[in-house]
Every structure is written in structure tokens, then in C-alpha cells.
C-alpha positions as CSV (number, residue, x, y, z in Angstrom):
1,M,405.6,148.8,234.5
2,L,405.8,146.1,231.8
3,N,403.2,148.8,229.7
4,L,406.4,151.5,231.1
5,I,408.5,149.3,229.5
6,N,407.2,148.5,226.4
7,K,405.7,152.2,225.6
8,F,409.7,153.4,226.2
9,N,411.1,150.6,224.1
10,A,408.5,151.6,221.5
11,G,409.3,155.4,221.4
12,V,412.6,155.3,221.4
13,G,412.5,152.4,218.5
14,K,409.9,154.7,216.4
15,S,411.8,157.8,216.7
16,A,415.1,155.8,216.2
17,A,413.0,154.3,212.8
18,W,412.8,157.8,211.1
19,L,417.0,158.0,211.1
20,A,416.3,155.2,207.9
21,L,414.6,158.3,205.9
22,A,417.7,160.9,207.1
23,M,420.8,157.9,206.3
24,V,418.8,158.0,202.1
25,V,418.5,161.5,202.1
26,L,421.9,161.8,203.5
27,E,423.5,159.7,201.3
28,F,421.6,161.2,198.2
29,V,423.6,164.3,199.1
30,V,427.0,162.1,198.8
31,V,426.9,160.2,195.8
32,L,425.1,163.7,194.4
33,L,428.6,165.9,196.1
34,R,431.0,163.0,194.3
35,Y,429.3,162.6,190.9
36,A,427.7,165.9,189.9
37,F,430.3,168.1,192.2
38,E,433.4,166.0,192.1
39,W,433.4,166.5,196.2
40,G,434.1,164.2,198.4
41,S,433.7,164.2,202.3
42,I,434.6,161.3,204.9
43,A,432.5,162.8,207.4
44,L,429.7,163.1,205.2
45,Q,430.2,159.2,204.6
46,E,430.7,158.5,208.1
47,G,427.5,160.0,209.4
48,V,425.7,157.6,207.1
49,I,427.7,154.7,209.5
50,Y,426.5,156.5,212.3
51,M,422.9,156.4,211.4
52,H,423.1,153.0,210.3
53,A,424.9,152.3,213.6
54,S,422.3,153.2,215.5
55,L,419.4,152.5,213.4
56,F,420.2,149.2,214.4
57,M,421.2,149.8,217.8
58,A,418.3,151.9,218.8
59,T,415.5,150.0,217.0
60,A,416.6,146.6,218.1
61,A,414.5,146.2,221.4
62,W,411.5,147.5,219.6
63,A,411.5,145.1,217.0
64,L,411.9,142.8,219.6
65,Q,408.5,143.8,221.3
66,T,406.6,143.5,217.8
67,D,408.0,140.4,216.4
68,G,409.7,142.5,213.9
69,H,412.8,140.2,214.4
70,V,413.9,137.4,212.3
71,R,412.4,134.2,213.9
72,V,412.2,130.5,212.9
73,D,408.9,129.6,213.1
74,I,407.7,126.1,211.7
75,F,406.3,125.0,215.2
76,Y,405.8,128.2,217.1
77,R,403.5,129.7,214.9
78,E,400.9,126.8,215.1
79,M,401.1,126.7,219.1
80,A,398.5,128.0,221.3
81,A,399.0,130.7,222.9
82,K,399.9,129.6,226.8
83,N,402.7,127.1,224.2
84,K,404.3,130.2,222.2
85,A,403.8,132.4,226.4
86,K,406.3,129.5,227.1
87,V,408.7,129.5,224.4
88,N,409.1,133.6,224.9
89,L,409.5,132.9,228.7
90,F,412.3,130.4,228.3
91,G,413.8,132.4,225.2
92,A,413.6,136.3,227.5
93,L,415.0,134.3,230.4
94,V,417.2,132.0,228.5
95,L,418.5,133.3,225.6
96,L,418.2,136.7,225.6
97,M,418.0,138.4,229.2
98,P,422.1,136.2,229.9
99,V,423.2,137.2,226.1
100,S,422.1,141.5,226.9
101,L,423.5,141.3,230.1
102,F,426.7,139.9,229.0
103,L,427.2,142.2,226.0
104,F,426.1,144.6,228.3
105,Y,429.4,144.0,230.5
106,I,431.6,143.5,227.8
107,S,430.9,146.5,226.3
108,W,430.9,149.1,229.6
109,D,434.9,149.1,229.6
110,Y,435.2,149.5,226.0
111,V,432.9,151.9,226.2
112,A,434.5,153.8,228.8
113,L,438.2,153.8,227.6
114,S,436.6,155.8,224.6
115,W,435.3,158.2,226.6
116,E,437.6,158.5,228.6
117,I,440.1,159.7,225.4
118,R,436.8,160.9,223.5
119,E,437.7,158.9,220.6
120,G,437.3,160.4,217.3
121,S,437.5,159.1,213.4
122,K,441.1,157.0,212.6
123,E,440.1,159.1,208.6
124,T,441.3,162.7,207.8
125,G,438.8,165.2,208.2
126,G,435.8,162.3,209.8
127,L,433.3,162.9,212.7
128,D,434.8,162.8,216.5
129,A,432.5,161.0,218.1
130,V,432.9,158.0,218.1
131,F,432.8,157.4,221.7
132,L,428.9,158.7,221.7
133,L,428.4,156.0,218.6
134,K,430.3,153.2,221.2
135,S,427.9,154.6,223.9
136,L,424.6,153.2,221.8
137,M,426.2,149.1,223.1
138,P,425.2,149.2,226.2
139,L,422.1,151.1,225.9
140,A,421.1,148.7,223.3
141,A,421.5,146.0,225.6
142,G,419.5,147.6,228.2
143,M,417.0,148.2,226.5
144,L,417.4,144.7,225.6
145,V,417.5,143.6,229.4
146,L,414.2,145.6,229.5
147,Q,412.3,144.2,227.0
148,A,413.1,141.1,228.0
149,I,411.7,141.6,231.2
150,A,408.3,142.7,230.0
151,Q,408.2,139.9,227.3
152,A,408.9,137.3,230.5
153,G,406.7,139.7,232.4
154,Q,403.8,139.1,229.5
155,S,404.5,135.5,229.1
156,I,403.8,134.9,233.1
157,V,400.6,136.6,232.2
158,T,399.3,134.6,229.5
159,I,400.9,131.3,231.4
160,T,398.8,132.1,234.3
161,G,395.8,133.6,232.9
162,G,396.6,136.4,233.8
163,D,395.4,140.4,233.7
164,D,397.0,142.2,231.1
165,A,399.4,143.5,232.6
């Protein structure tokens, strides 16, 4: 089960990481069109913003899984594996899980309302898909909940000296 969660979050994260390249290319196109051809597009500019938000939301759980997130590890890096596992277990159950569940809970109605009205851009010529972008909030929170479960499980395995699940 833990491997399945890790594979899912890694698959989503690796796929979404390609948005970084697409975002750079699209931003280049936006700048080229604006300064070389004196033509601008709100939709293209919003596309960059959508990709940027999607990149962070879809890769958060994968970053956590691979320790790619910011960590103040003055003491952590010198700890034994079991002590690191205890810190990770505490972080997953006491910090990450409650915050992720809270984010899921508070974003649900917000996203549901956005879907109900099919919320679009407030800008003329913008993308009419704000409701899709907002949908990433509970999805990202859900992926973080899953990663918290995987991290807690892996920590328990390390603490008890069991086989890797």
C-alpha cells in the first residue's frame, strides 16, 4: 500500500514537473509576442499563472516524498535512522495530516461553489477555467494526506525494524 501511494505521488509529480518547461516556453512566447509584435494576450499570461500554480500543487506530495521540501535540519541530519523516523512520524501525524485535512475541508465548499458557477477569469479575454484551477486545492491536500500516511507507515517500519512495505 505504501509503495502504491509513493508511486502514485511520484507519477503525478514527475508528470507535473514538465509544466516547468512548458511554463518557460509559454512565457517566452508571451514576451516575444508583446515586444516583437506588440501583441498581448491575457489568456496566455493566465496560462503561465495556471501552470505555475499547477506545478506547485501537483508536485507538493512528491517533493515531500523525496525530501525536496525545505527542512531546517540542524539536528535532524546527524540523527540515527530510528530517531529520524520518529521525527518523521511525529511530523506526518501531528503536523502534516491535520493541516492537509484542514486544507481539504476548507477548500471543498470553495471549490464546489466555483464549479457551480463555472467560475472564469475576471479579466476580459482571460481563461474561463478558474474552477479547474481551484480544483487543485483539495486534490493537492488529498495527495498530501496520502503521502502523510505513506511517510508515517515508512517511519513505523523503520522504528520497528520491519521489512520495507
